[in-house]
HTML snippet that shows the backbone in 3Dmol.js (N, CA, C, O; Angstrom):
<script src="https://3Dmol.org/build/3Dmol-min.js"></script>
<div id="view" style="width:600px;height:400px;position:relative"></div>
<script>
const pdb = `
ATOM      1  N   MET A   1      82.565  79.060  90.199  1.00  0.00           N
ATOM      2  CA  MET A   1      83.252  80.088  91.323  1.00  0.00           C
ATOM      3  C   MET A   1      82.208  81.511  90.949  1.00  0.00           C
ATOM      4  O   MET A   1      82.434  82.038  89.860  1.00  0.00           O
ATOM      5  N   PRO A   2      81.086  82.128  91.822  1.00  0.00           N
ATOM      6  CA  PRO A   2      80.936  83.334  91.555  1.00  0.00           C
ATOM      7  C   PRO A   2      81.246  84.614  92.024  1.00  0.00           C
ATOM      8  O   PRO A   2      80.999  84.410  93.212  1.00  0.00           O
ATOM      9  N   LEU A   3      81.566  85.661  91.982  1.00  0.00           N
ATOM     10  CA  LEU A   3      82.853  86.701  92.441  1.00  0.00           C
ATOM     11  C   LEU A   3      82.124  87.878  93.895  1.00  0.00           C
ATOM     12  O   LEU A   3      81.075  88.515  93.995  1.00  0.00           O
ATOM     13  N   SER A   4      82.948  87.749  94.516  1.00  0.00           N
ATOM     14  CA  SER A   4      82.418  88.115  95.679  1.00  0.00           C
ATOM     15  C   SER A   4      83.380  89.982  96.141  1.00  0.00           C
ATOM     16  O   SER A   4      84.536  90.402  96.091  1.00  0.00           O
ATOM     17  N   SER A   5      82.521  90.333  96.397  1.00  0.00           N
ATOM     18  CA  SER A   5      83.080  92.298  96.373  1.00  0.00           C
ATOM     19  C   SER A   5      84.752  91.650  97.591  1.00  0.00           C
ATOM     20  O   SER A   5      84.917  90.568  98.156  1.00  0.00           O
ATOM     21  N   SER A   6      85.671  92.926  97.548  1.00  0.00           N
ATOM     22  CA  SER A   6      86.310  92.671  98.212  1.00  0.00           C
ATOM     23  C   SER A   6      85.861  93.187  99.706  1.00  0.00           C
ATOM     24  O   SER A   6      86.741  93.103 100.562  1.00  0.00           O
ATOM     25  N   PHE A   7      85.058  93.518  99.961  1.00  0.00           N
ATOM     26  CA  PHE A   7      84.687  93.804 100.737  1.00  0.00           C
ATOM     27  C   PHE A   7      84.060  92.936 101.904  1.00  0.00           C
ATOM     28  O   PHE A   7      83.985  93.030 103.129  1.00  0.00           O
ATOM     29  N   GLU A   8      83.703  92.169 101.064  1.00  0.00           N
ATOM     30  CA  GLU A   8      83.008  90.432 101.211  1.00  0.00           C
ATOM     31  C   GLU A   8      84.089  89.255 101.827  1.00  0.00           C
ATOM     32  O   GLU A   8      83.918  88.453 102.745  1.00  0.00           O
ATOM     33  N   GLU A   9      85.488  89.529 100.778  1.00  0.00           N
ATOM     34  CA  GLU A   9      86.435  89.170 101.346  1.00  0.00           C
ATOM     35  C   GLU A   9      86.799  89.260 102.676  1.00  0.00           C
ATOM     36  O   GLU A   9      86.966  88.505 103.633  1.00  0.00           O
ATOM     37  N   PHE A  10      86.908  91.196 102.247  1.00  0.00           N
ATOM     38  CA  PHE A  10      88.327  90.880 104.062  1.00  0.00           C
ATOM     39  C   PHE A  10      87.058  90.623 105.325  1.00  0.00           C
ATOM     40  O   PHE A  10      87.355  90.126 106.412  1.00  0.00           O
ATOM     41  N   ASN A  11      85.745  91.014 105.000  1.00  0.00           N
ATOM     42  CA  ASN A  11      85.302  90.356 106.069  1.00  0.00           C
ATOM     43  C   ASN A  11      85.202  88.804 106.748  1.00  0.00           C
ATOM     44  O   ASN A  11      85.094  88.463 107.926  1.00  0.00           O
ATOM     45  N   LYS A  12      85.305  87.806 105.172  1.00  0.00           N
ATOM     46  CA  LYS A  12      85.983  86.639 105.336  1.00  0.00           C
ATOM     47  C   LYS A  12      87.786  86.304 106.126  1.00  0.00           C
ATOM     48  O   LYS A  12      88.184  85.362 106.811  1.00  0.00           O
ATOM     49  N   LYS A  13      88.323  87.256 105.742  1.00  0.00           N
ATOM     50  CA  LYS A  13      89.896  87.009 106.700  1.00  0.00           C
ATOM     51  C   LYS A  13      89.868  87.642 107.499  1.00  0.00           C
ATOM     52  O   LYS A  13      90.980  87.747 108.015  1.00  0.00           O
ATOM     53  N   LYS A  14      88.701  88.523 108.226  1.00  0.00           N
ATOM     54  CA  LYS A  14      89.074  88.937 109.903  1.00  0.00           C
ATOM     55  C   LYS A  14      88.991  87.565 111.273  1.00  0.00           C
ATOM     56  O   LYS A  14      88.955  87.295 112.474  1.00  0.00           O
ATOM     57  N   ALA A  15      89.000  87.170 110.104  1.00  0.00           N
ATOM     58  CA  ALA A  15      89.181  85.792 111.528  1.00  0.00           C
ATOM     59  C   ALA A  15      90.737  85.508 111.399  1.00  0.00           C
ATOM     60  O   ALA A  15      91.203  84.928 112.380  1.00  0.00           O
ATOM     61  N   LEU A  16      91.440  85.740 110.600  1.00  0.00           N
ATOM     62  CA  LEU A  16      92.617  85.146 110.346  1.00  0.00           C
ATOM     63  C   LEU A  16      93.457  85.637 111.200  1.00  0.00           C
ATOM     64  O   LEU A  16      92.792  86.618 111.532  1.00  0.00           O
ATOM     65  N   PRO A  17      94.740  85.736 112.025  1.00  0.00           N
ATOM     66  CA  PRO A  17      95.578  86.384 112.693  1.00  0.00           C
ATOM     67  C   PRO A  17      95.789  87.464 112.354  1.00  0.00           C
ATOM     68  O   PRO A  17      95.510  87.615 111.165  1.00  0.00           O
ATOM     69  N   ILE A  18      96.327  88.722 113.043  1.00  0.00           N
ATOM     70  CA  ILE A  18      96.548  90.182 112.393  1.00  0.00           C
ATOM     71  C   ILE A  18      97.655  89.985 113.442  1.00  0.00           C
ATOM     72  O   ILE A  18      97.625  89.561 114.597  1.00  0.00           O
ATOM     73  N   TYR A  19      99.138  90.664 112.255  1.00  0.00           N
ATOM     74  CA  TYR A  19     100.172  91.135 112.988  1.00  0.00           C
ATOM     75  C   TYR A  19     100.643  92.460 112.564  1.00  0.00           C
ATOM     76  O   TYR A  19     100.789  93.123 111.537  1.00  0.00           O
ATOM     77  N   SER A  20     100.826  92.540 113.918  1.00  0.00           N
ATOM     78  CA  SER A  20     100.910  94.592 114.244  1.00  0.00           C
ATOM     79  C   SER A  20     101.977  94.612 113.499  1.00  0.00           C
ATOM     80  O   SER A  20     102.688  93.612 113.398  1.00  0.00           O
ATOM     81  N   SER A  21     102.309  96.037 112.715  1.00  0.00           N
ATOM     82  CA  SER A  21     103.185  96.394 111.929  1.00  0.00           C
ATOM     83  C   SER A  21     104.324  97.345 112.958  1.00  0.00           C
ATOM     84  O   SER A  21     105.211  97.962 112.369  1.00  0.00           O
ATOM     85  N   GLY A  22     104.267  97.400 114.068  1.00  0.00           N
ATOM     86  CA  GLY A  22     104.651  98.213 115.065  1.00  0.00           C
ATOM     87  C   GLY A  22     104.552  99.666 114.974  1.00  0.00           C
ATOM     88  O   GLY A  22     105.313 100.351 115.658  1.00  0.00           O
ATOM     89  N   ASP A  23     103.712 100.198 114.217  1.00  0.00           N
ATOM     90  CA  ASP A  23     103.077 101.367 114.080  1.00  0.00           C
ATOM     91  C   ASP A  23     102.081 101.850 114.724  1.00  0.00           C
ATOM     92  O   ASP A  23     101.160 101.359 114.072  1.00  0.00           O
ATOM     93  N   LYS A  24     101.520 102.553 115.661  1.00  0.00           N
ATOM     94  CA  LYS A  24     100.818 102.369 116.205  1.00  0.00           C
ATOM     95  C   LYS A  24      99.476 102.926 115.002  1.00  0.00           C
ATOM     96  O   LYS A  24      98.358 102.548 114.652  1.00  0.00           O
ATOM     97  N   THR A  25     100.307 103.883 114.739  1.00  0.00           N
ATOM     98  CA  THR A  25      99.211 104.735 113.760  1.00  0.00           C
ATOM     99  C   THR A  25      98.968 103.544 112.293  1.00  0.00           C
ATOM    100  O   THR A  25      97.877 103.045 112.014  1.00  0.00           O
ATOM    101  N   LEU A  26      99.718 103.398 111.850  1.00  0.00           N
ATOM    102  CA  LEU A  26      99.674 102.025 110.796  1.00  0.00           C
ATOM    103  C   LEU A  26      98.699 100.248 111.010  1.00  0.00           C
ATOM    104  O   LEU A  26      98.082  99.600 110.164  1.00  0.00           O
ATOM    105  N   ASP A  27      98.902 100.016 112.202  1.00  0.00           N
ATOM    106  CA  ASP A  27      97.768  99.499 112.756  1.00  0.00           C
ATOM    107  C   ASP A  27      96.594 100.063 113.192  1.00  0.00           C
ATOM    108  O   ASP A  27      95.657  99.340 113.533  1.00  0.00           O
ATOM    109  N   GLU A  28      96.519 101.343 113.228  1.00  0.00           N
ATOM    110  CA  GLU A  28      95.005 102.113 113.670  1.00  0.00           C
ATOM    111  C   GLU A  28      94.298 101.586 111.902  1.00  0.00           C
ATOM    112  O   GLU A  28      93.254 101.130 111.436  1.00  0.00           O
ATOM    113  N   LEU A  29      95.298 101.905 111.556  1.00  0.00           N
ATOM    114  CA  LEU A  29      94.205 101.864 109.890  1.00  0.00           C
ATOM    115  C   LEU A  29      93.799 101.113 109.078  1.00  0.00           C
ATOM    116  O   LEU A  29      92.861 101.140 108.283  1.00  0.00           O
ATOM    117  N   LEU A  30      94.811 100.199 109.394  1.00  0.00           N
ATOM    118  CA  LEU A  30      94.721  98.844 109.189  1.00  0.00           C
ATOM    119  C   LEU A  30      94.086  97.892 110.147  1.00  0.00           C
ATOM    120  O   LEU A  30      94.520  96.745 110.247  1.00  0.00           O
ATOM    121  N   SER A  31      92.899  98.393 110.980  1.00  0.00           N
ATOM    122  CA  SER A  31      91.846  97.648 111.506  1.00  0.00           C
ATOM    123  C   SER A  31      92.692  97.175 112.475  1.00  0.00           C
ATOM    124  O   SER A  31      91.966  96.310 112.965  1.00  0.00           O
ATOM    125  N   GLY A  32      94.321  97.105 113.465  1.00  0.00           N
ATOM    126  CA  GLY A  32      94.916  95.869 114.153  1.00  0.00           C
ATOM    127  C   GLY A  32      95.813  95.597 113.518  1.00  0.00           C
ATOM    128  O   GLY A  32      96.704  95.645 114.366  1.00  0.00           O
ATOM    129  N   GLY A  33      96.311  95.314 112.553  1.00  0.00           N
ATOM    130  CA  GLY A  33      97.844  95.666 111.886  1.00  0.00           C
ATOM    131  C   GLY A  33      97.529  94.113 110.458  1.00  0.00           C
ATOM    132  O   GLY A  33      96.566  93.366 110.285  1.00  0.00           O
ATOM    133  N   PHE A  34      98.755  94.230 109.805  1.00  0.00           N
ATOM    134  CA  PHE A  34      98.542  93.233 109.081  1.00  0.00           C
ATOM    135  C   PHE A  34      97.524  92.039 109.004  1.00  0.00           C
ATOM    136  O   PHE A  34      96.989  91.446 109.941  1.00  0.00           O
ATOM    137  N   ARG A  35      97.340  91.756 107.131  1.00  0.00           N
ATOM    138  CA  ARG A  35      96.509  89.730 108.115  1.00  0.00           C
ATOM    139  C   ARG A  35      97.093  89.232 107.028  1.00  0.00           C
ATOM    140  O   ARG A  35      97.597  89.954 106.167  1.00  0.00           O
ATOM    141  N   ASN A  36      97.071  87.882 106.973  1.00  0.00           N
ATOM    142  CA  ASN A  36      97.792  86.692 105.650  1.00  0.00           C
ATOM    143  C   ASN A  36      96.083  86.825 105.128  1.00  0.00           C
ATOM    144  O   ASN A  36      94.931  86.949 105.543  1.00  0.00           O
ATOM    145  N   ASP A  37      97.044  86.674 103.722  1.00  0.00           N
ATOM    146  CA  ASP A  37      96.541  86.428 102.475  1.00  0.00           C
ATOM    147  C   ASP A  37      95.453  87.779 102.173  1.00  0.00           C
ATOM    148  O   ASP A  37      94.307  87.447 102.477  1.00  0.00           O
ATOM    149  N   LEU A  38      95.499  88.568 101.886  1.00  0.00           N
ATOM    150  CA  LEU A  38      95.337  89.856 101.982  1.00  0.00           C
ATOM    151  C   LEU A  38      96.910  91.176 101.357  1.00  0.00           C
ATOM    152  O   LEU A  38      97.899  91.402 102.054  1.00  0.00           O
ATOM    153  N   VAL A  39      96.772  91.517 100.586  1.00  0.00           N
ATOM    154  CA  VAL A  39      97.392  91.868 100.003  1.00  0.00           C
ATOM    155  C   VAL A  39      97.902  93.562 100.181  1.00  0.00           C
ATOM    156  O   VAL A  39      97.088  94.476 100.044  1.00  0.00           O
ATOM    157  N   TYR A  40      99.008  93.745 100.425  1.00  0.00           N
ATOM    158  CA  TYR A  40      99.104  95.663 100.998  1.00  0.00           C
ATOM    159  C   TYR A  40     100.047  95.933 100.017  1.00  0.00           C
ATOM    160  O   TYR A  40     100.811  95.117  99.502  1.00  0.00           O
ATOM    161  N   LEU A  41      99.901  97.817  99.645  1.00  0.00           N
ATOM    162  CA  LEU A  41     101.282  98.471  99.237  1.00  0.00           C
ATOM    163  C   LEU A  41     101.165  99.177  99.630  1.00  0.00           C
ATOM    164  O   LEU A  41     100.124  99.828  99.716  1.00  0.00           O
ATOM    165  N   LEU A  42     102.371  99.432 100.140  1.00  0.00           N
ATOM    166  CA  LEU A  42     103.064 100.414 100.728  1.00  0.00           C
ATOM    167  C   LEU A  42     103.720 101.536 100.051  1.00  0.00           C
ATOM    168  O   LEU A  42     104.216 101.211  98.972  1.00  0.00           O
ATOM    169  N   TYR A  43     103.870 102.838 100.399  1.00  0.00           N
ATOM    170  CA  TYR A  43     104.291 103.641  99.788  1.00  0.00           C
ATOM    171  C   TYR A  43     105.286 104.877 100.398  1.00  0.00           C
ATOM    172  O   TYR A  43     104.802 105.712 101.161  1.00  0.00           O
ATOM    173  N   GLY A  44     106.198 104.909 100.144  1.00  0.00           N
ATOM    174  CA  GLY A  44     106.597 106.440 100.877  1.00  0.00           C
ATOM    175  C   GLY A  44     108.226 106.293 100.908  1.00  0.00           C
ATOM    176  O   GLY A  44     109.123 106.232 100.067  1.00  0.00           O
ATOM    177  N   ASP A  45     108.142 106.274 102.080  1.00  0.00           N
ATOM    178  CA  ASP A  45     110.180 106.697 102.589  1.00  0.00           C
ATOM    179  C   ASP A  45     110.710 105.580 102.032  1.00  0.00           C
ATOM    180  O   ASP A  45     109.620 105.009 102.046  1.00  0.00           O
ATOM    181  N   ARG A  46     111.435 104.763 101.549  1.00  0.00           N
ATOM    182  CA  ARG A  46     112.410 103.365 101.485  1.00  0.00           C
ATOM    183  C   ARG A  46     112.907 103.139 103.255  1.00  0.00           C
ATOM    184  O   ARG A  46     113.058 101.947 103.523  1.00  0.00           O
ATOM    185  N   LYS A  47     113.169 104.110 104.451  1.00  0.00           N
ATOM    186  CA  LYS A  47     113.761 103.664 105.463  1.00  0.00           C
ATOM    187  C   LYS A  47     112.901 103.310 105.902  1.00  0.00           C
ATOM    188  O   LYS A  47     113.072 102.167 106.325  1.00  0.00           O
ATOM    189  N   ILE A  48     111.671 103.790 106.114  1.00  0.00           N
ATOM    190  CA  ILE A  48     110.389 103.929 106.958  1.00  0.00           C
ATOM    191  C   ILE A  48     110.008 102.376 106.564  1.00  0.00           C
ATOM    192  O   ILE A  48     109.945 101.429 107.348  1.00  0.00           O
ATOM    193  N   ILE A  49     109.785 102.364 105.225  1.00  0.00           N
ATOM    194  CA  ILE A  49     108.658 101.110 105.045  1.00  0.00           C
ATOM    195  C   ILE A  49     109.917 100.092 105.212  1.00  0.00           C
ATOM    196  O   ILE A  49     109.439  99.283 106.008  1.00  0.00           O
ATOM    197  N   THR A  50     111.205  99.661 104.944  1.00  0.00           N
ATOM    198  CA  THR A  50     111.863  98.861 105.850  1.00  0.00           C
ATOM    199  C   THR A  50     111.765  98.105 106.967  1.00  0.00           C
ATOM    200  O   THR A  50     111.676  96.907 107.237  1.00  0.00           O
ATOM    201  N   ASN A  51     111.833  99.866 107.948  1.00  0.00           N
ATOM    202  CA  ASN A  51     112.051  99.718 108.906  1.00  0.00           C
ATOM    203  C   ASN A  51     110.895  98.402 109.385  1.00  0.00           C
ATOM    204  O   ASN A  51     111.149  97.296 109.860  1.00  0.00           O
ATOM    205  N   ILE A  52     109.039  99.289 108.907  1.00  0.00           N
ATOM    206  CA  ILE A  52     107.986  98.816 108.909  1.00  0.00           C
ATOM    207  C   ILE A  52     107.537  97.127 108.608  1.00  0.00           C
ATOM    208  O   ILE A  52     106.557  96.510 109.023  1.00  0.00           O
ATOM    209  N   LEU A  53     108.263  96.836 108.040  1.00  0.00           N
ATOM    210  CA  LEU A  53     108.482  95.803 106.960  1.00  0.00           C
ATOM    211  C   LEU A  53     109.164  94.514 108.241  1.00  0.00           C
ATOM    212  O   LEU A  53     108.743  93.426 108.634  1.00  0.00           O
ATOM    213  N   LEU A  54     110.536  95.454 108.596  1.00  0.00           N
ATOM    214  CA  LEU A  54     111.590  94.543 109.455  1.00  0.00           C
ATOM    215  C   LEU A  54     110.300  94.131 110.623  1.00  0.00           C
ATOM    216  O   LEU A  54     109.512  93.261 110.252  1.00  0.00           O
ATOM    217  N   LYS A  55     110.120  94.674 111.840  1.00  0.00           N
ATOM    218  CA  LYS A  55     109.055  94.889 112.645  1.00  0.00           C
ATOM    219  C   LYS A  55     108.037  94.046 112.636  1.00  0.00           C
ATOM    220  O   LYS A  55     107.757  93.342 113.607  1.00  0.00           O
ATOM    221  N   THR A  56     107.138  94.046 111.098  1.00  0.00           N
ATOM    222  CA  THR A  56     106.510  93.133 111.151  1.00  0.00           C
ATOM    223  C   THR A  56     106.378  91.610 111.034  1.00  0.00           C
ATOM    224  O   THR A  56     105.446  90.874 111.357  1.00  0.00           O
ATOM    225  N   ALA A  57     108.307  91.177 110.137  1.00  0.00           N
ATOM    226  CA  ALA A  57     108.398  90.386 110.454  1.00  0.00           C
ATOM    227  C   ALA A  57     108.750  89.744 112.014  1.00  0.00           C
ATOM    228  O   ALA A  57     108.236  88.698 112.412  1.00  0.00           O
ATOM    229  N   VAL A  58     109.699  90.543 112.806  1.00  0.00           N
ATOM    230  CA  VAL A  58     109.714  90.043 113.866  1.00  0.00           C
ATOM    231  C   VAL A  58     108.567  89.305 114.383  1.00  0.00           C
ATOM    232  O   VAL A  58     108.494  88.087 114.548  1.00  0.00           O
ATOM    233  N   TYR A  59     107.062  90.811 114.785  1.00  0.00           N
ATOM    234  CA  TYR A  59     106.571  90.773 115.747  1.00  0.00           C
ATOM    235  C   TYR A  59     105.593  89.492 115.236  1.00  0.00           C
ATOM    236  O   TYR A  59     104.636  89.151 115.931  1.00  0.00           O
ATOM    237  N   SER A  60     105.987  88.646 113.655  1.00  0.00           N
ATOM    238  CA  SER A  60     104.700  87.470 113.433  1.00  0.00           C
ATOM    239  C   SER A  60     105.584  86.378 113.971  1.00  0.00           C
ATOM    240  O   SER A  60     105.580  85.419 113.199  1.00  0.00           O
ATOM    241  N   PHE A  61     106.229  86.220 114.876  1.00  0.00           N
ATOM    242  CA  PHE A  61     107.095  85.269 115.456  1.00  0.00           C
ATOM    243  C   PHE A  61     106.520  85.552 116.846  1.00  0.00           C
ATOM    244  O   PHE A  61     106.042  84.517 117.309  1.00  0.00           O
ATOM    245  N   LEU A  62     106.420  86.454 117.555  1.00  0.00           N
ATOM    246  CA  LEU A  62     105.675  86.493 118.838  1.00  0.00           C
ATOM    247  C   LEU A  62     104.314  86.467 119.034  1.00  0.00           C
ATOM    248  O   LEU A  62     103.535  87.054 118.284  1.00  0.00           O
ATOM    249  N   ASP A  63     104.059  85.982 119.757  1.00  0.00           N
ATOM    250  CA  ASP A  63     102.222  86.292 120.246  1.00  0.00           C
ATOM    251  C   ASP A  63     102.263  87.464 121.216  1.00  0.00           C
ATOM    252  O   ASP A  63     103.329  87.896 121.655  1.00  0.00           O
ATOM    253  N   LYS A  64     101.270  87.885 121.485  1.00  0.00           N
ATOM    254  CA  LYS A  64     100.776  89.048 121.781  1.00  0.00           C
ATOM    255  C   LYS A  64     100.939  89.492 123.423  1.00  0.00           C
ATOM    256  O   LYS A  64     100.346  90.381 124.036  1.00  0.00           O
ATOM    257  N   ASP A  65     101.986  88.514 123.899  1.00  0.00           N
ATOM    258  CA  ASP A  65     102.720  88.529 125.598  1.00  0.00           C
ATOM    259  C   ASP A  65     103.675  88.687 124.667  1.00  0.00           C
ATOM    260  O   ASP A  65     103.940  89.858 124.938  1.00  0.00           O
ATOM    261  N   PHE A  66     104.777  88.283 123.315  1.00  0.00           N
ATOM    262  CA  PHE A  66     105.490  89.149 122.979  1.00  0.00           C
ATOM    263  C   PHE A  66     107.114  87.780 123.540  1.00  0.00           C
ATOM    264  O   PHE A  66     108.288  88.153 123.537  1.00  0.00           O
ATOM    265  N   ASN A  67     106.738  86.542 123.876  1.00  0.00           N
ATOM    266  CA  ASN A  67     107.329  85.356 123.863  1.00  0.00           C
ATOM    267  C   ASN A  67     106.906  84.634 122.247  1.00  0.00           C
ATOM    268  O   ASN A  67     105.875  84.838 121.606  1.00  0.00           O
ATOM    269  N   LYS A  68     107.737  84.005 121.983  1.00  0.00           N
ATOM    270  CA  LYS A  68     108.021  83.365 120.976  1.00  0.00           C
ATOM    271  C   LYS A  68     107.602  82.832 120.600  1.00  0.00           C
ATOM    272  O   LYS A  68     107.569  81.932 121.439  1.00  0.00           O
ATOM    273  N   LYS A  69     106.587  82.184 119.035  1.00  0.00           N
ATOM    274  CA  LYS A  69     105.526  80.917 118.758  1.00  0.00           C
ATOM    275  C   LYS A  69     106.468  80.282 117.913  1.00  0.00           C
ATOM    276  O   LYS A  69     107.304  80.986 117.347  1.00  0.00           O
ATOM    277  N   VAL A  70     106.458  78.985 117.735  1.00  0.00           N
ATOM    278  CA  VAL A  70     106.918  78.495 116.255  1.00  0.00           C
ATOM    279  C   VAL A  70     105.454  77.990 115.413  1.00  0.00           C
ATOM    280  O   VAL A  70     104.511  77.343 115.870  1.00  0.00           O
ATOM    281  N   PHE A  71     105.647  78.529 114.055  1.00  0.00           N
ATOM    282  CA  PHE A  71     104.486  77.703 113.126  1.00  0.00           C
ATOM    283  C   PHE A  71     105.262  77.958 111.879  1.00  0.00           C
ATOM    284  O   PHE A  71     106.417  78.384 111.913  1.00  0.00           O
ATOM    285  N   SER A  72     104.503  77.647 110.580  1.00  0.00           N
ATOM    286  CA  SER A  72     105.145  76.658 110.028  1.00  0.00           C
ATOM    287  C   SER A  72     104.769  78.308 108.776  1.00  0.00           C
ATOM    288  O   SER A  72     104.929  77.711 107.711  1.00  0.00           O
ATOM    289  N   GLU A  73     104.547  79.253 108.500  1.00  0.00           N
ATOM    290  CA  GLU A  73     104.092  79.766 107.840  1.00  0.00           C
ATOM    291  C   GLU A  73     105.218  80.784 107.340  1.00  0.00           C
ATOM    292  O   GLU A  73     105.610  81.638 108.135  1.00  0.00           O
ATOM    293  N   GLN A  74     105.691  80.729 106.196  1.00  0.00           N
ATOM    294  CA  GLN A  74     106.964  81.906 105.920  1.00  0.00           C
ATOM    295  C   GLN A  74     106.422  83.149 105.532  1.00  0.00           C
ATOM    296  O   GLN A  74     105.336  83.377 104.998  1.00  0.00           O
ATOM    297  N   ILE A  75     107.568  84.136 105.966  1.00  0.00           N
ATOM    298  CA  ILE A  75     107.113  85.710 105.333  1.00  0.00           C
ATOM    299  C   ILE A  75     108.085  86.077 104.272  1.00  0.00           C
ATOM    300  O   ILE A  75     109.288  85.824 104.224  1.00  0.00           O
ATOM    301  N   LEU A  76     107.201  86.839 103.278  1.00  0.00           N
ATOM    302  CA  LEU A  76     107.969  87.065 101.813  1.00  0.00           C
ATOM    303  C   LEU A  76     108.450  88.317 101.832  1.00  0.00           C
ATOM    304  O   LEU A  76     107.576  89.175 101.957  1.00  0.00           O
ATOM    305  N   TYR A  77     109.369  88.637 101.763  1.00  0.00           N
ATOM    306  CA  TYR A  77     110.156  90.388 101.763  1.00  0.00           C
ATOM    307  C   TYR A  77     110.637  91.055 100.884  1.00  0.00           C
ATOM    308  O   TYR A  77     111.833  91.156 101.155  1.00  0.00           O
ATOM    309  N   CYS A  78     110.431  91.546 100.035  1.00  0.00           N
ATOM    310  CA  CYS A  78     111.377  92.227  98.589  1.00  0.00           C
ATOM    311  C   CYS A  78     111.573  93.084  98.383  1.00  0.00           C
ATOM    312  O   CYS A  78     112.219  93.343  97.367  1.00  0.00           O
TER     313      CYS A  78
END
`;
const viewer = $3Dmol.createViewer("view");
viewer.addModel(pdb, "pdb");
viewer.setStyle({}, {cartoon: {color: "spectrum"}});
viewer.zoomTo();
viewer.render();
</script>
């Protein structure tokens, strides 16, 4: 199995669903939001990070029109 660069991996993952963080500035930095199968390190005030993760969890269950969607993926929040 050949190794690939992180940029190549990111480009492969571009087609995966994007989940909004609920924060416009963070979504802009993340090119739209969080993606499946990528690991993110969030650092800062615990209350702000908790709020972002909770919003992301809620938004992941909504489609682009904020209607509830059903799917089999699970969210891990530690």
